[in-house]
C-alpha positions in Angstrom: -111.7 -157.1 43.0 -112.9 -156.6 39.5 -111.4 -157.7 36.1 -109.8 -154.2 35.9 -108.0 -154.6 39.1 -106.6 -158.0 37.9 -105.5 -156.3 34.7 -103.7 -153.5 36.7 -101.8 -156.2 38.6 -100.7 -157.8 35.3 -99.5 -154.4 34.0 -97.5 -153.8 37.2 -95.9 -157.3 37.0 -94.9 -156.6 33.3 -93.5 -153.2 34.2 -91.5 -154.7 37.1 -90.4 -157.8 35.0 -92.0 -159.9 37.8 -93.2 -163.4 37.7 -96.9 -163.8 38.4 -97.3 -166.4 41.1 -100.6 -167.9 42.2 -100.5 -169.6 45.7 -103.0 -172.0 47.4 -103.1 -174.4 50.3 -104.9 -177.7 50.7 -104.5 -180.9 52.7 -105.0 -184.6 52.6 -105.3 -187.5 55.1 -105.3 -191.3 55.2 -108.9 -191.2 54.0 -108.8 -191.9 50.2 -110.4 -189.5 47.7 -113.0 -191.9 46.3 -113.3 -191.8 42.5 -115.2 -193.9 40.0 -113.3 -196.9 38.8 -113.7 -200.1 36.7 -114.3 -203.6 38.1 -115.3 -207.0 36.8 -119.1 -207.3 36.4 -120.7 -208.3 39.7 -117.6 -207.4 41.8 -118.0 -204.1 43.5 -114.7 -202.5 44.3 -114.0 -202.2 48.0 -111.6 -199.7 49.5 -110.0 -200.8 52.8 -108.5 -198.0 54.7 -107.6 -196.8 58.2 -110.1 -194.5 59.7 -107.4 -192.1 60.7 -107.5 -188.3 60.5 -103.8 -187.8 60.4 -103.3 -184.9 57.9 -100.6 -183.2 55.9 -101.0 -179.7 54.6 -99.8 -178.8 51.1 -99.0 -175.4 49.6 -98.4 -174.8 45.9 -97.2 -171.8 44.0 -97.4 -171.7 40.2 -95.1 -169.1 38.8 -95.8 -167.8 35.3 -93.6 -165.7 33.1 -95.5 -162.3 32.4 -96.0 -163.4 28.8 -97.2 -166.9 29.8 -94.4 -168.5 27.8 -93.4 -170.7 30.8 -94.7 -172.0 34.1 -93.1 -173.6 37.1 -94.8 -175.4 40.0 -93.3 -175.2 43.5 -94.8 -177.0 46.4 -94.3 -177.8 50.1 -95.8 -180.4 52.5 -96.0 -180.1 56.2 -97.8 -181.6 59.2 -100.5 -179.4 60.6 -102.1 -176.3 59.1 -100.5 -173.4 57.4 -100.4 -170.2 59.5 -98.7 -166.9 58.9 -95.3 -168.1 60.1 -95.4 -171.2 57.9 -96.5 -169.1 54.9 -93.7 -166.5 55.5 -91.2 -169.4 55.5 -92.8 -170.8 52.3 -92.6 -167.4 50.5 -88.9 -167.1 51.5 -88.3 -170.5 49.9 -90.2 -169.5 46.8 -88.0 -166.4 46.5 -84.9 -168.6 46.8 -86.1 -171.2 44.3 -87.1 -168.6 41.8 -83.5 -167.2 41.9 -84.5 -164.0 43.7 -86.7 -162.7 40.9 -89.4 -160.2 41.5 -92.8 -161.6 42.1 -96.4 -160.5 42.0 -98.3 -162.9 44.3 -102.0 -163.6 43.8 -103.7 -165.5 46.6 -107.1 -165.9 48.3 -108.4 -164.2 51.5 -107.2 -166.8 54.0 -106.9 -165.1 57.4 -103.2 -166.0 57.5 -102.7 -164.0 54.3 -104.3 -161.0 56.0 -102.8 -161.1 59.5 -100.8 -158.2 60.9 -97.7 -160.3 61.0 -98.1 -161.1 57.3 -98.8 -157.5 56.3 -95.7 -156.3 58.2 -93.5 -159.0 56.6 -94.9 -158.2 53.1 -94.1 -154.5 53.6 -90.5 -155.5 54.4 -90.3 -157.5 51.2 -91.5 -154.8 48.8 -88.2 -154.8 46.9 -89.1 -158.2 45.3 -92.7 -159.1 46.4 -96.1 -157.5 45.7 -99.1 -159.4 47.0 -102.6 -158.9 45.6 -105.8 -160.6 46.8 -108.0 -162.6 44.5 -111.7 -161.7 44.5 -113.7 -163.1 47.4 -115.2 -166.5 46.4 -113.0 -166.3 43.3 -111.3 -169.7 43.7 -112.0 -170.4 40.0 -109.6 -167.6 39.1 -106.7 -169.4 40.8 -104.8 -171.8 38.6 -103.3 -173.4 41.7 -106.8 -174.8 42.5 -106.9 -177.4 39.7 -103.6 -178.8 40.9 -105.5 -180.4 43.9 -108.1 -181.9 41.6 -105.5 -183.3 39.3 -103.5 -184.9 42.1 -106.6 -186.3 43.8 -108.0 -187.7 40.5 -104.7 -189.5 39.6 -102.1 -190.4 42.2 -104.4 -190.2 45.3 -107.6 -191.5 43.7 -108.8 -194.6 45.7 -105.3 -194.8 47.3 -105.4 -196.4 50.8 -102.1 -195.8 52.4 -101.1 -197.4 55.7 -99.1 -194.3 56.9 -99.2 -190.6 56.3 -95.6 -190.9 55.1 -96.7 -193.3 52.4 -99.4 -190.8 51.3 -96.8 -188.0 51.3 -94.5 -190.0 49.0 -97.3 -190.6 46.5 -98.5 -186.9 46.7 -94.9 -185.8 46.2 -94.7 -188.0 43.0 -97.9 -186.5 41.7 -96.8 -182.9 42.3 -93.5 -183.6 40.7 -95.4 -185.0 37.7 -97.6 -181.9 37.5 -94.6 -179.6 38.0 -92.6 -181.1 35.1 -95.5 -180.7 32.7 -95.3 -177.1 31.7 -98.3 -177.6 29.2 -100.4 -178.8 32.1 -99.5 -175.8 34.3 -100.3 -173.5 31.4 -103.6 -175.3 30.9 -104.5 -174.6 34.5 -104.1 -170.9 33.7 -106.2 -171.2 30.5 -108.9 -173.0 32.5 -109.4 -169.9 34.7 -110.0 -167.7 31.6 -107.3 -165.3 32.7 -104.7 -164.0 30.3 -101.3 -162.7 31.3 
């Protein structure tokens, strides 16, 4: 998809009075995201953690007003990976949380986004939802991507939880922090270089 195709999606969203929503999925486990830190001279910091691959999957949707005057972060955590059924459930919740407003959805080329079941469901939701793919290998164009880096650089950085529930609590707190900071959500959009 070229810049012109993205511009066409913006025009359609404005014409429909639709929110522009960028969606992305990620995950985390009990293995800590290791980040540089400070320590007293001669005392190397040591992270003690469980070598456990229990994982939680996260999905975020950042909703922008068509004129970029406001932004809202919505998120969901679940065990296991996201598939088309889980994403359909997520999009239904996004619709409810956004008060039934019309949405232009921009997301990557994950196979679950392109499945026959998803395509059929999207056709049945055309009264409120239009989905557009982001360019292949265009993750830098998705303002939902920096959410993961921000979360893993702050709340989850060097965090060694004992249980996946403890990790989920801290991730929830971080996502709530990001979601209540409209300026940060708008900065994620500016970081992509896209204009609404």
